[in-house]
C-alpha positions in Angstrom: -87.3 84.7 23.3 -85.2 84.7 26.5 -87.4 87.6 27.6 -90.5 85.4 27.5 -89.1 82.5 29.6 -89.5 84.1 33.0 -93.0 85.3 32.2 -94.0 81.8 31.0 -92.5 80.2 34.1 -94.4 82.7 36.3 -97.6 82.0 34.4 -97.2 78.3 35.0 -96.6 78.8 38.7 -99.7 81.0 39.0 -101.9 78.6 37.2 -100.5 75.7 39.2 -101.2 77.5 42.5 -104.6 78.5 41.4 -105.5 74.9 40.5 -104.5 73.9 44.0 -106.7 76.5 45.5 -109.6 75.6 43.2 -109.5 71.9 44.1 -108.2 71.8 47.7 -110.4 74.5 49.1 -113.4 73.1 47.3 -112.7 69.8 49.0 -112.3 71.3 52.5 -116.0 71.9 52.9 -116.4 68.1 52.8 -113.4 67.7 55.2 -114.9 70.1 57.7 -118.3 68.4 57.5 -116.8 65.0 58.2 -114.4 66.3 61.0 -117.3 67.9 62.9 -119.2 64.7 62.9 -117.4 63.7 66.1 -115.0 66.6 66.9 -116.4 69.9 68.4 -116.3 72.4 65.5 -114.1 75.2 67.1 -111.7 72.8 68.7 -111.3 70.9 65.4 -110.4 74.3 63.8 -108.0 75.1 66.7 -106.1 71.8 66.3 -106.0 72.2 62.5 -104.6 75.8 62.4 -102.2 75.6 65.3 -100.7 72.3 64.0 -100.5 73.7 60.4 -98.9 77.0 61.8 -96.3 75.0 63.7 -95.3 72.8 60.7 -95.1 75.9 58.4 -93.0 77.8 61.0 -90.5 74.9 61.3 -90.2 74.7 57.5 -89.5 78.4 57.3 -87.0 78.4 60.1 -85.1 75.5 58.5 -85.1 77.0 55.1 -84.7 80.7 55.8 -83.8 81.1 59.5 -85.3 83.6 61.9 -85.1 86.3 59.3 -88.1 84.9 57.6 -90.2 86.2 60.5 -88.7 89.6 60.5 -91.7 92.0 60.9 -92.7 95.2 62.7 -95.2 95.2 65.6 -97.8 96.8 63.3 -97.3 94.1 60.7 -97.6 91.3 63.3 -100.8 92.8 64.7 -102.1 93.3 61.2 -101.7 89.6 60.3 -103.1 88.6 63.7 -106.2 90.7 63.2 -106.8 89.3 59.8 -106.3 85.7 61.2 -109.0 86.4 63.8 -111.4 87.6 61.1 -110.7 84.9 58.6 -110.1 81.9 60.7 -111.5 82.4 64.2 -114.7 84.0 63.1 -115.0 83.0 59.5 -113.9 79.4 59.6 -115.2 78.9 63.1 -118.7 79.9 62.2 -118.6 77.8 59.0 -117.6 74.7 61.1 -120.5 75.4 63.5 -123.0 75.9 60.7 -121.9 72.6 58.9 -123.4 70.7 61.8 -126.9 71.8 60.6 -126.5 72.4 56.8 -125.0 70.4 54.0 -121.4 71.0 52.8 -122.5 71.9 49.3 -125.1 74.4 50.5 -122.5 76.0 52.8 -120.1 76.4 49.9 -122.8 78.1 47.8 -123.5 80.6 50.6 -119.8 81.4 51.0 -119.7 82.5 47.4 -121.4 85.7 48.5 -117.9 87.0 49.7 -117.0 88.6 46.3 -120.2 90.6 46.4 -119.4 92.0 49.9 -115.9 92.9 48.6 -117.4 94.8 45.7 -119.7 96.7 48.1 -116.8 97.6 50.3 -114.8 98.8 47.3 -117.6 101.1 46.3 -117.8 102.5 49.8 -114.2 103.6 49.7 -114.6 104.7 46.0 -112.3 102.1 44.7 -114.5 101.0 41.8 -113.6 97.7 40.0 -113.5 97.3 36.2 -117.0 97.0 34.8 -116.3 93.6 33.1 -114.9 92.3 36.4 -118.0 93.5 38.1 -120.1 91.8 35.5 -118.2 88.6 36.1 -118.9 88.9 39.8 -122.6 89.4 39.2 -122.8 86.6 36.6 -121.1 84.2 39.1 -123.4 85.2 41.9 -126.3 84.6 39.5 -125.0 81.0 39.1 -124.9 80.7 42.9 -128.5 81.9 43.2 -129.5 79.3 40.6 -127.7 76.6 42.6 -129.3 77.8 45.9 -132.8 77.6 44.4 -132.3 74.0 43.3 -134.2 72.7 46.3 -131.8 69.8 46.7 -130.1 71.1 49.8 -131.6 71.2 53.3 -130.4 73.5 56.1 -131.6 75.2 59.2 -132.3 78.9 59.1 -129.8 79.4 61.9 -127.1 77.6 60.0 -127.7 79.7 56.9 -127.5 82.9 59.0 -124.2 81.8 60.6 -122.6 81.0 57.2 -123.6 84.4 55.9 -122.1 86.1 59.0 -119.0 84.0 58.4 -118.9 85.3 54.8 -119.1 88.9 56.0 -116.2 88.3 58.4 -114.1 86.8 55.6 -114.8 89.7 53.4 -113.9 92.3 56.1 -110.6 90.4 56.8 -109.8 90.2 53.1 -110.6 93.8 52.5 -108.5 95.0 55.4 -105.5 92.8 54.6 -104.8 95.0 51.5 -105.1 98.2 53.5 -103.1 97.6 56.7 -99.4 96.9 57.4 -98.7 93.2 56.8 -95.5 91.0 56.9 -93.7 91.0 53.5 -93.1 87.3 53.5 -96.3 85.5 52.4 -95.5 82.3 54.3 -94.7 84.1 57.5 -98.0 85.9 57.1 -99.8 82.6 56.8 -98.0 81.3 59.9 -99.1 84.2 62.0 -102.7 84.2 60.7 -103.1 80.4 61.3 -101.5 80.5 64.8 -103.5 83.5 66.1 -106.7 82.2 64.3 -106.2 78.8 65.9 -105.6 80.2 69.3 -108.7 82.3 69.0 -110.7 79.2 68.1 -109.2 77.4 71.1 -110.2 80.2 73.5 -113.7 80.7 71.9 -114.5 77.0 71.8 -113.3 76.3 75.4 -115.2 79.3 76.6 -118.4 78.0 74.9 -118.1 74.7 76.7 -116.6 72.6 73.9 -114.6 69.6 75.2 -112.7 67.0 73.2 -113.6 63.4 74.0 -110.8 61.5 72.2 -112.5 58.1 72.6 -115.6 59.4 70.8 -113.7 60.7 67.8 -114.1 58.3 64.8 -111.3 57.3 62.5 -113.2 59.1 59.7 -113.0 62.4 61.5 -109.3 62.0 62.3 -108.5 61.4 58.7 -110.6 64.4 57.7 -108.7 66.6 60.3 -105.3 65.3 59.0 -106.4 66.2 55.5 -107.5 69.7 56.5 -104.2 70.3 58.3 -101.8 69.0 55.7 -103.6 69.8 52.5 -106.3 72.4 53.3 -104.3 74.7 55.5 -100.7 74.0 54.8 -100.8 73.6 51.1 -104.0 75.5 50.2 -103.6 78.5 52.4 -99.9 78.8 51.5 -100.6 78.6 47.8 -103.3 81.3 48.2 -100.9 83.6 50.2 -98.4 83.2 47.4 -101.0 84.1 44.8 -101.9 87.3 46.6 -98.4 88.6 45.8 -97.9 87.1 42.4 -101.2 87.2 40.4 -103.9 89.7 39.6 -106.3 89.8 42.5 -109.4 89.4 40.4 -108.0 86.3 38.9 -107.3 84.9 42.3 -110.9 85.8 43.3 -112.2 83.3 40.8 -111.7 80.5 43.4 -114.9 81.8 45.0 -116.9 80.5 42.0 -115.0 77.2 41.4 -114.9 76.1 45.0 -118.7 75.7 45.3 -118.9 73.6 42.2 -116.1 71.3 43.6 -117.8 71.2 47.0 -121.3 70.3 45.5 -119.8 67.5 43.4 -117.8 66.0 46.3 -120.9 66.3 48.6 -122.9 64.3 46.1 -120.3 61.6 45.6 -119.2 61.1 49.3 -122.3 62.2 51.3 -125.0 61.5 48.7 -126.1 65.2 48.6 -128.5 65.8 45.7 -127.4 67.3 42.4 -130.4 68.5 40.2 -130.4 69.8 36.7 -130.6 73.3 38.1 -127.4 72.6 40.0 -125.7 71.7 36.7 -127.0 74.9 35.0 -126.0 77.0 38.0 -122.5 75.5 37.9 -122.1 76.4 34.2 -123.2 80.0 34.9 -120.5 80.2 37.6 -117.9 79.1 35.1 -119.1 81.9 32.7 -118.4 84.4 35.5 -115.0 82.9 36.0 -114.2 83.3 32.2 -115.3 86.9 32.3 -113.0 87.8 35.1 -110.1 85.9 33.7 -110.4 87.5 30.3 -110.5 90.9 31.9 -107.4 90.2 33.9 -105.5 89.0 30.9 -106.1 92.3 29.1 -105.1 94.2 32.3 -101.9 92.2 32.5 -101.1 93.0 28.9 -101.6 96.8 29.6 -99.3 96.6 32.6 -96.6 94.8 30.6 -96.8 97.5 27.9 -96.4 100.2 30.5 -100.0 101.5 30.3 -101.5 102.7 33.6 -105.0 101.5 33.3 -105.8 101.9 37.0 -106.5 98.2 37.4 -104.8 95.3 39.1 -101.0 95.1 39.0 -99.4 91.8 38.1 -96.4 91.1 40.4 -94.0 88.8 38.6 -91.6 86.4 40.3 -88.1 86.1 39.1 -86.0 83.0 39.3 -84.9 82.0 42.8 -86.9 84.9 44.4 -88.8 84.3 47.6 -92.5 84.9 46.9 -93.6 88.1 48.4 -97.1 89.2 49.5 -96.9 92.5 47.8 -100.1 93.8 49.3 -99.5 97.4 48.3 -100.2 96.3 44.7 -103.5 94.6 45.5 -106.6 96.6 44.9 -108.9 94.4 47.1 -107.5 91.3 48.6 -109.9 88.4 48.6 -108.0 86.4 51.2 -109.9 83.2 52.0 -110.8 81.7 55.2 -108.3 79.0 54.8 -111.0 76.3 54.9 
């Protein structure tokens, strides 16, 4: 009985963090769409990630001291490179695209990330479980059904930019599991957000973006504050914690839930259209989620029983331990753009 308590506690923590990622990151598509109404897209991302990185760094220094940021040069540059791929390129291109396409449609296109990850895994001969692969394909089938609903309008250029952003996120996610990274998940988030934000600042300024404070609406300021405090600080940190403490294919299910949340919020707040086909597509996405989750539960049981099934490894958290980004145990990180 006492044996089960730590596992039960760890399970509750995992599902709580996963719930945060599901809802928070689904809502950030709407937040980005509102922020870029009156704030240049790359500068809005720069303000968001640099501020969030500063707040998280202060929290870590107060709680753990300078030792929290103990890392090698290779680990720092690993986190910095991933930050550039995920946030400077991935998030930056998304923000630019949301000036010309709807928030819900952008979220649906981003759901192509798991497909790219599976392709990359096949390239390096790291083949996922067949049921996990089936879950990915079913989920993408739901995304296709949503995309064909005809309710969303977007420019061809915007669609191409979002797809390029998705590839950048997938590359960053794929590499994060295969290069040296800091052991502390929150220190990793700090470095990624700081470097990613600085990259956006340089890129935006170089492309001629300028911030006219007088032109920024209260609505955009509120959206930016939400993205900093909730989207980046809470959502990105919860995701980094999950990478070290949950089966990676379970964490990957956010890619199917986020679009459904984004489409629903877009309809309620921005009057974006939801058709019957959107509802059907959303249900198909949830079937894909269920397939992946059921596979990971079986994989977790095999690991607990000491059976080496060659699948994902569940990293459990004991009482009072600092969550660790145990990336050596991750078969293919699906680290998000931190939207």
